[in-house]
mmCIF file of the N, C-alpha and C atoms, coordinates in Angstrom:
data_MODEL
# 
_entry.id   MODEL 
# 
loop_
_atom_site.group_PDB 
_atom_site.id 
_atom_site.type_symbol 
_atom_site.label_atom_id 
_atom_site.label_alt_id 
_atom_site.label_comp_id 
_atom_site.label_asym_id 
_atom_site.label_entity_id 
_atom_site.label_seq_id 
_atom_site.pdbx_PDB_ins_code 
_atom_site.Cartn_x 
_atom_site.Cartn_y 
_atom_site.Cartn_z 
_atom_site.occupancy 
_atom_site.B_iso_or_equiv 
_atom_site.pdbx_formal_charge 
_atom_site.auth_seq_id 
_atom_site.auth_comp_id 
_atom_site.auth_asym_id 
_atom_site.auth_atom_id 
_atom_site.pdbx_PDB_model_num 
ATOM 1   N N  . MET A 1 1  ? -46.569 27.153 -20.116 1.00 0.00 ? 1  MET A N  1 
ATOM 2   C CA . MET A 1 1  ? -48.269 27.039 -19.254 1.00 0.00 ? 1  MET A CA 1 
ATOM 3   C C  . MET A 1 1  ? -49.313 26.345 -20.574 1.00 0.00 ? 1  MET A C  1 
ATOM 4   N N  . ASP A 1 2  ? -49.404 26.709 -21.696 1.00 0.00 ? 2  ASP A N  1 
ATOM 5   C CA . ASP A 1 2  ? -50.266 25.772 -22.503 1.00 0.00 ? 2  ASP A CA 1 
ATOM 6   C C  . ASP A 1 2  ? -49.849 24.419 -21.925 1.00 0.00 ? 2  ASP A C  1 
ATOM 7   N N  . ARG A 1 3  ? -49.160 23.904 -22.293 1.00 0.00 ? 3  ARG A N  1 
ATOM 8   C CA . ARG A 1 3  ? -49.088 22.533 -21.565 1.00 0.00 ? 3  ARG A CA 1 
ATOM 9   C C  . ARG A 1 3  ? -49.222 21.733 -20.590 1.00 0.00 ? 3  ARG A C  1 
ATOM 10  N N  . TYR A 1 4  ? -48.759 23.037 -19.565 1.00 0.00 ? 4  TYR A N  1 
ATOM 11  C CA . TYR A 1 4  ? -49.633 22.475 -18.290 1.00 0.00 ? 4  TYR A CA 1 
ATOM 12  C C  . TYR A 1 4  ? -51.379 22.724 -18.410 1.00 0.00 ? 4  TYR A C  1 
ATOM 13  N N  . VAL A 1 5  ? -51.811 23.530 -18.518 1.00 0.00 ? 5  VAL A N  1 
ATOM 14  C CA . VAL A 1 5  ? -53.251 23.866 -18.734 1.00 0.00 ? 5  VAL A CA 1 
ATOM 15  C C  . VAL A 1 5  ? -53.796 22.039 -19.659 1.00 0.00 ? 5  VAL A C  1 
ATOM 16  N N  . ASN A 1 6  ? -53.409 22.131 -20.871 1.00 0.00 ? 6  ASN A N  1 
ATOM 17  C CA . ASN A 1 6  ? -54.003 21.074 -21.536 1.00 0.00 ? 6  ASN A CA 1 
ATOM 18  C C  . ASN A 1 6  ? -53.485 19.574 -20.707 1.00 0.00 ? 6  ASN A C  1 
ATOM 19  N N  . ASP A 1 7  ? -52.440 19.448 -20.023 1.00 0.00 ? 7  ASP A N  1 
ATOM 20  C CA . ASP A 1 7  ? -51.980 18.311 -18.960 1.00 0.00 ? 7  ASP A CA 1 
ATOM 21  C C  . ASP A 1 7  ? -52.947 17.706 -17.812 1.00 0.00 ? 7  ASP A C  1 
ATOM 22  N N  . ALA A 1 8  ? -53.570 19.224 -17.279 1.00 0.00 ? 8  ALA A N  1 
ATOM 23  C CA . ALA A 1 8  ? -54.262 19.312 -16.149 1.00 0.00 ? 8  ALA A CA 1 
ATOM 24  C C  . ALA A 1 8  ? -56.119 19.284 -16.832 1.00 0.00 ? 8  ALA A C  1 
ATOM 25  N N  . ALA A 1 9  ? -56.133 19.638 -17.639 1.00 0.00 ? 9  ALA A N  1 
ATOM 26  C CA . ALA A 1 9  ? -57.447 19.012 -18.351 1.00 0.00 ? 9  ALA A CA 1 
ATOM 27  C C  . ALA A 1 9  ? -57.789 17.825 -18.809 1.00 0.00 ? 9  ALA A C  1 
ATOM 28  N N  . GLU A 1 10 ? -56.557 17.123 -19.253 1.00 0.00 ? 10 GLU A N  1 
ATOM 29  C CA . GLU A 1 10 ? -56.946 16.107 -19.334 1.00 0.00 ? 10 GLU A CA 1 
ATOM 30  C C  . GLU A 1 10 ? -56.785 14.931 -18.467 1.00 0.00 ? 10 GLU A C  1 
ATOM 31  N N  . GLU A 1 11 ? -56.195 15.322 -17.868 1.00 0.00 ? 11 GLU A N  1 
ATOM 32  C CA . GLU A 1 11 ? -55.970 14.871 -15.811 1.00 0.00 ? 11 GLU A CA 1 
ATOM 33  C C  . GLU A 1 11 ? -57.661 14.661 -15.641 1.00 0.00 ? 11 GLU A C  1 
ATOM 34  N N  . PHE A 1 12 ? -58.275 16.094 -15.863 1.00 0.00 ? 12 PHE A N  1 
ATOM 35  C CA . PHE A 1 12 ? -59.260 16.425 -14.625 1.00 0.00 ? 12 PHE A CA 1 
ATOM 36  C C  . PHE A 1 12 ? -60.494 15.258 -15.609 1.00 0.00 ? 12 PHE A C  1 
ATOM 37  N N  . GLU A 1 13 ? -60.251 15.537 -16.949 1.00 0.00 ? 13 GLU A N  1 
ATOM 38  C CA . GLU A 1 13 ? -61.322 14.537 -17.894 1.00 0.00 ? 13 GLU A CA 1 
ATOM 39  C C  . GLU A 1 13 ? -61.287 13.189 -17.471 1.00 0.00 ? 13 GLU A C  1 
ATOM 40  N N  . GLN A 1 14 ? -60.270 12.644 -17.214 1.00 0.00 ? 14 GLN A N  1 
ATOM 41  C CA . GLN A 1 14 ? -59.996 10.943 -16.911 1.00 0.00 ? 14 GLN A CA 1 
ATOM 42  C C  . GLN A 1 14 ? -60.635 10.926 -15.826 1.00 0.00 ? 14 GLN A C  1 
ATOM 43  N N  . VAL A 1 15 ? -60.052 12.023 -14.495 1.00 0.00 ? 15 VAL A N  1 
ATOM 44  C CA . VAL A 1 15 ? -60.920 11.644 -12.986 1.00 0.00 ? 15 VAL A CA 1 
ATOM 45  C C  . VAL A 1 15 ? -62.530 11.839 -13.227 1.00 0.00 ? 15 VAL A C  1 
ATOM 46  N N  . ASN A 1 16 ? -62.959 13.010 -14.198 1.00 0.00 ? 16 ASN A N  1 
ATOM 47  C CA . ASN A 1 16 ? -64.261 13.365 -14.266 1.00 0.00 ? 16 ASN A CA 1 
ATOM 48  C C  . ASN A 1 16 ? -64.835 11.868 -14.833 1.00 0.00 ? 16 ASN A C  1 
ATOM 49  N N  . SER A 1 17 ? -64.253 11.006 -15.712 1.00 0.00 ? 17 SER A N  1 
ATOM 50  C CA . SER A 1 17 ? -65.155 10.055 -16.494 1.00 0.00 ? 17 SER A CA 1 
ATOM 51  C C  . SER A 1 17 ? -65.059 8.810  -15.606 1.00 0.00 ? 17 SER A C  1 
ATOM 52  N N  . GLN A 1 18 ? -63.825 8.406  -14.798 1.00 0.00 ? 18 GLN A N  1 
ATOM 53  C CA . GLN A 1 18 ? -64.150 7.777  -13.843 1.00 0.00 ? 18 GLN A CA 1 
ATOM 54  C C  . GLN A 1 18 ? -64.831 7.792  -12.361 1.00 0.00 ? 18 GLN A C  1 
ATOM 55  N N  . VAL A 1 19 ? -65.265 9.207  -12.150 1.00 0.00 ? 19 VAL A N  1 
ATOM 56  C CA . VAL A 1 19 ? -66.399 9.376  -11.123 1.00 0.00 ? 19 VAL A CA 1 
ATOM 57  C C  . VAL A 1 19 ? -67.423 9.108  -11.898 1.00 0.00 ? 19 VAL A C  1 
ATOM 58  N N  . ARG A 1 20 ? -67.715 9.704  -12.703 1.00 0.00 ? 20 ARG A N  1 
ATOM 59  C CA . ARG A 1 20 ? -69.549 9.191  -13.187 1.00 0.00 ? 20 ARG A CA 1 
ATOM 60  C C  . ARG A 1 20 ? -69.302 7.812  -13.198 1.00 0.00 ? 20 ARG A C  1 
ATOM 61  N N  . ARG A 1 21 ? -68.462 7.491  -13.718 1.00 0.00 ? 21 ARG A N  1 
ATOM 62  C CA . ARG A 1 21 ? -68.818 5.635  -13.982 1.00 0.00 ? 21 ARG A CA 1 
ATOM 63  C C  . ARG A 1 21 ? -69.047 4.814  -12.588 1.00 0.00 ? 21 ARG A C  1 
ATOM 64  N N  . SER A 1 22 ? -68.147 5.529  -11.672 1.00 0.00 ? 22 SER A N  1 
ATOM 65  C CA . SER A 1 22 ? -68.424 5.171  -10.297 1.00 0.00 ? 22 SER A CA 1 
ATOM 66  C C  . SER A 1 22 ? -69.941 5.552  -10.035 1.00 0.00 ? 22 SER A C  1 
ATOM 67  N N  . LEU A 1 23 ? -70.578 6.332  -9.963  1.00 0.00 ? 23 LEU A N  1 
ATOM 68  C CA . LEU A 1 23 ? -71.892 7.085  -9.728  1.00 0.00 ? 23 LEU A CA 1 
ATOM 69  C C  . LEU A 1 23 ? -72.819 5.942  -10.336 1.00 0.00 ? 23 LEU A C  1 
ATOM 70  N N  . ASP A 1 24 ? -73.070 6.393  -11.691 1.00 0.00 ? 24 ASP A N  1 
ATOM 71  C CA . ASP A 1 24 ? -73.730 5.177  -12.397 1.00 0.00 ? 24 ASP A CA 1 
ATOM 72  C C  . ASP A 1 24 ? -73.538 3.672  -11.874 1.00 0.00 ? 24 ASP A C  1 
ATOM 73  N N  . ASP A 1 25 ? -72.439 3.401  -11.569 1.00 0.00 ? 25 ASP A N  1 
ATOM 74  C CA . ASP A 1 25 ? -72.349 1.821  -11.451 1.00 0.00 ? 25 ASP A CA 1 
ATOM 75  C C  . ASP A 1 25 ? -72.943 2.219  -9.896  1.00 0.00 ? 25 ASP A C  1 
ATOM 76  N N  . GLU A 1 26 ? -72.950 2.906  -8.924  1.00 0.00 ? 26 GLU A N  1 
ATOM 77  C CA . GLU A 1 26 ? -73.600 3.045  -7.741  1.00 0.00 ? 26 GLU A CA 1 
ATOM 78  C C  . GLU A 1 26 ? -74.841 2.705  -7.929  1.00 0.00 ? 26 GLU A C  1 
ATOM 79  N N  . ARG A 1 27 ? -75.415 3.928  -8.889  1.00 0.00 ? 27 ARG A N  1 
ATOM 80  C CA . ARG A 1 27 ? -77.071 4.097  -8.993  1.00 0.00 ? 27 ARG A CA 1 
ATOM 81  C C  . ARG A 1 27 ? -77.790 2.869  -9.400  1.00 0.00 ? 27 ARG A C  1 
ATOM 82  N N  . GLU A 1 28 ? -76.854 1.880  -10.664 1.00 0.00 ? 28 GLU A N  1 
ATOM 83  C CA . GLU A 1 28 ? -77.103 0.871  -11.001 1.00 0.00 ? 28 GLU A CA 1 
ATOM 84  C C  . GLU A 1 28 ? -77.654 -0.211 -9.870  1.00 0.00 ? 28 GLU A C  1 
ATOM 85  N N  . ARG A 1 29 ? -76.576 -0.379 -8.833  1.00 0.00 ? 29 ARG A N  1 
ATOM 86  C CA . ARG A 1 29 ? -76.574 -1.325 -7.957  1.00 0.00 ? 29 ARG A CA 1 
ATOM 87  C C  . ARG A 1 29 ? -77.811 -0.756 -6.866  1.00 0.00 ? 29 ARG A C  1 
ATOM 88  N N  . LEU A 1 30 ? -78.205 0.423  -6.724  1.00 0.00 ? 30 LEU A N  1 
ATOM 89  C CA . LEU A 1 30 ? -79.139 0.437  -5.675  1.00 0.00 ? 30 LEU A CA 1 
ATOM 90  C C  . LEU A 1 30 ? -80.619 0.705  -5.961  1.00 0.00 ? 30 LEU A C  1 
ATOM 91  N N  . ILE A 1 31 ? -80.570 0.509  -7.206  1.00 0.00 ? 31 ILE A N  1 
ATOM 92  C CA . ILE A 1 31 ? -81.907 0.356  -8.098  1.00 0.00 ? 31 ILE A CA 1 
ATOM 93  C C  . ILE A 1 31 ? -82.313 -1.230 -8.488  1.00 0.00 ? 31 ILE A C  1 
ATOM 94  N N  . ARG A 1 32 ? -81.126 -2.111 -8.811  1.00 0.00 ? 32 ARG A N  1 
ATOM 95  C CA . ARG A 1 32 ? -81.453 -3.347 -8.403  1.00 0.00 ? 32 ARG A CA 1 
ATOM 96  C C  . ARG A 1 32 ? -81.945 -3.617 -7.030  1.00 0.00 ? 32 ARG A C  1 
ATOM 97  N N  . GLU A 1 33 ? -80.874 -3.058 -5.904  1.00 0.00 ? 33 GLU A N  1 
ATOM 98  C CA . GLU A 1 33 ? -81.490 -3.538 -4.674  1.00 0.00 ? 33 GLU A CA 1 
ATOM 99  C C  . GLU A 1 33 ? -82.821 -2.908 -4.300  1.00 0.00 ? 33 GLU A C  1 
ATOM 100 N N  . LYS A 1 34 ? -83.270 -1.744 -4.624  1.00 0.00 ? 34 LYS A N  1 
ATOM 101 C CA . LYS A 1 34 ? -84.681 -1.207 -4.633  1.00 0.00 ? 34 LYS A CA 1 
ATOM 102 C C  . LYS A 1 34 ? -85.760 -2.186 -5.307  1.00 0.00 ? 34 LYS A C  1 
ATOM 103 N N  . GLY A 1 35 ? -85.158 -3.134 -6.412  1.00 0.00 ? 35 GLY A N  1 
ATOM 104 C CA . GLY A 1 35 ? -86.135 -3.773 -7.310  1.00 0.00 ? 35 GLY A CA 1 
ATOM 105 C C  . GLY A 1 35 ? -86.128 -5.279 -6.321  1.00 0.00 ? 35 GLY A C  1 
ATOM 106 N N  . GLU A 1 36 ? -85.098 -5.730 -5.402  1.00 0.00 ? 36 GLU A N  1 
ATOM 107 C CA . GLU A 1 36 ? -85.098 -6.519 -4.570  1.00 0.00 ? 36 GLU A CA 1 
ATOM 108 C C  . GLU A 1 36 ? -85.937 -6.621 -3.426  1.00 0.00 ? 36 GLU A C  1 
ATOM 109 N N  . LEU A 1 37 ? -86.344 -5.622 -3.017  1.00 0.00 ? 37 LEU A N  1 
ATOM 110 C CA . LEU A 1 37 ? -86.997 -5.502 -1.713  1.00 0.00 ? 37 LEU A CA 1 
ATOM 111 C C  . LEU A 1 37 ? -88.665 -5.893 -1.831  1.00 0.00 ? 37 LEU A C  1 
ATOM 112 N N  . PRO A 1 38 ? -88.637 -6.587 -0.476  1.00 0.00 ? 38 PRO A N  1 
ATOM 113 C CA . PRO A 1 38 ? -89.994 -6.779 -0.615  1.00 0.00 ? 38 PRO A CA 1 
ATOM 114 C C  . PRO A 1 38 ? -91.211 -5.994 -0.350  1.00 0.00 ? 38 PRO A C  1 
ATOM 115 N N  . TRP A 1 39 ? -92.109 -5.784 -1.836  1.00 0.00 ? 39 TRP A N  1 
ATOM 116 C CA . TRP A 1 39 ? -93.158 -4.821 -1.370  1.00 0.00 ? 39 TRP A CA 1 
ATOM 117 C C  . TRP A 1 39 ? -94.518 -5.571 -0.949  1.00 0.00 ? 39 TRP A C  1 
ATOM 118 N N  . GLU A 1 40 ? -95.201 -4.910 0.235   1.00 0.00 ? 40 GLU A N  1 
ATOM 119 C CA . GLU A 1 40 ? -96.360 -5.492 0.604   1.00 0.00 ? 40 GLU A CA 1 
ATOM 120 C C  . GLU A 1 40 ? -97.232 -4.571 0.135   1.00 0.00 ? 40 GLU A C  1 
# 
């Protein structure tokens, strides 16, 4: 049972890291796009 919990927690950490990286990339992309908008 401990092994299963450890494996599940490890997989969760990996997915969590990927999601955070993806959100950070998207955030940076949106910030760049916002900076490129013509402000008047």
